[in-house]
N, C-alpha and C positions, 0 to 999 in steps of 0.2 A: 552971975550969969555969963559974963564974958568968957571966963575960963571954961565953963560948962559948954558954951557954944563952940569954943576952940576944940575941946575934947570931942564933941559930937561931930564937928567938921572932920577931924582927923580920923575918927572911927568911920565916918561916912566915906571918906576918901579911901580908907583901907578896904572897906566893904566893896566899894566900886572897883578898886584894883583887884581884889580877890575875885569879884564877879567877872571882870574883863579877863583875868588870868584863866579863870575856869572856862570861859568861852573859847579863849585861845587854845587851851589844853584840849577841849572837846573837838575843836576844829582840827587841831593837829592829830588827834586820835582818829577822827573820821578820815583825814587825808592818809594817815598810815594804813588804816583798814582798806581804803580804796586802792592805795598803791599795792598793798599786799595781795588784794584780790586780783588786781591787774597782773601783778608778777606771777601769781599762781596760774592765771589763765595763759599768759605768755609761755610759762614753763611747760604747761600741759600741751600747748600747741607745738612747741619745739620738741617735746618728747616724741610726738607723733612723727617727726621728721627722721628719727633714728632708723636707718635702714642700711643695707650693705653699700649703697651708692652715695651716702651723705659725705659732704666735705666739711672741713673745719670752717671754711669761709661761709658756707650756707648756714651752719649752726650759729656762727658769730653774727650773721645778719639777722637771723631770727631772734637771737637774744639781745640785740642792740638796745631796745628800750629798757631792758632790765640792767644791762651793762652801764647805761648812763646813770641809773639810780644807785645800784649797788652791785658791782662785779664780784663781790666776795660772798654772795649767797651760795650756800652749799649746793643747791640744785643747779645753779648757773655753772659752778665749777665742775660738777659731775657731768652735766650734759656736754660741756666743751671737751672734757677729757674723753668721754665716750666717742664723740664725733672724731676727735683727733686720732684715737686708737683705731677706730674703724677705717679711717682714711689711710693711716700708716700701714695697717695690716693689708689692706687692699693693694697699696702701692708696692709693698714688699712681695706679695704674691705675684703681682704682675711682673716685677723685676725677675723673680725666680723663674717664671714661665719663659721670659725672654732669654734668660741665661741658659735654661735647659734647651730651648729651641736652637740657640747658637751652638751649643755643644752637640746636639743631634746633627746639625749641619756639618760640624767639624768631623764627626764620625763618618757621615756620608761622603765627605770629601776624601778622607783617608781611603775608604773602600773604593771610591771611583778612581782614585789614582792607581791603586793596585790593579783594578780591572783594566785600565788603559795600558798599564805596563804589560799585563798578561797578553792583551790583544796585540801588542807590538812584538810579542814573541820573546820577551826577556823573562824567562821562567824563574831564575834564581832571584832576580830583583823583585819580581812579583810575589814570590814566596815571602821574602823579607818584608815587603809592604803589607801583605796579608797578615803576617805575624804581628806587625805593629797594630793592626786592627784588633786582633784577638787579645792583645795584652793591654790595651788602653783602658782607662777608667771612665771614659766618656759614656753617657747614657746610650743604650742600644735598643730603642723601641722597635726598630725594624729587623732585629735579629741578624744584624750584619756580621757579628762575631761567628755565629754558626755557619753562615754562608762562606765566610773567609776560611774557616777550618775545612769545609768541604772543598773549596778551591785549592787549598794547600794539598790536601790528600789527592785530588785529581791531578794536579801538576806533578807531584812526586811520583804518582803511578805512571804518568806519561813519560817522565824522565827514565824511570826504571825500565819501562817497556822499550823505549828507544835505545837505551844502553844495552839491554839484553839482545835486542835485534841486531845492533851493531857488532856486538861480541860474537854472536852466532854467525853473522856474515863474515867477520874476520877469520873465524875458525874455518869456514868453508873455503875462503880464499887461500888460507895457509895449506889446507889439504890439496887444493888444486895447484899449488905452487905459485900463486899470484901474490907474492910477498908485498910488492908495492901497493896493491889494492888493499891488502890486509892492514898495512900500516896506516894508510889514508882513512880506512874505516874505523880503526881504533882511535885515531886522533879525533875523528868526529864524535866518537863515543865519549872521549874525555871532555870534550866541549859540553856535551849534554849532562854528563855525570862525573865531575872531576873528583868526587870522593870515592868513586867505585875503584876498588883495588883488584877486581877480577881481571 
């Protein structure tokens, strides 16, 4: 009897331990299922936050309960990556827009400088500055390159007109015997059109 009772006691203890282990396993399984269900709900809620204005910080805050349990879940990693990409793309686009805006302002400044120079009466300097506008690689949404080309054509036509008028006046002075006036007129013509060989 004693040995049988020992054997029964051992078997009883083992059965109790098995039963206790089974209960612990069932509790752990229930806890896992509850945690998985909660994670799934949190992931679904966080998925709804994905929009063009989402930030990585907002997604991280939404995913915080999941992160505390298991930050290596595939959906957690995917949602964080998507939020980070959306934010990075948005910031890159904003920076590109700022850069473009700055370049457009640079183009406008070049054109305005040429306009000011022309208004001051410096024709050749203005032509050079307008040519800088036409040759630049800066963005041109206001079509300033076309305006600069027209300004160059206008200034060059005015220079030719002034030069031709001066040469004609000098010819008249020569015919009238007013050589001094002819020389003064030709000197003025050279100032307006130094490349003219007529």
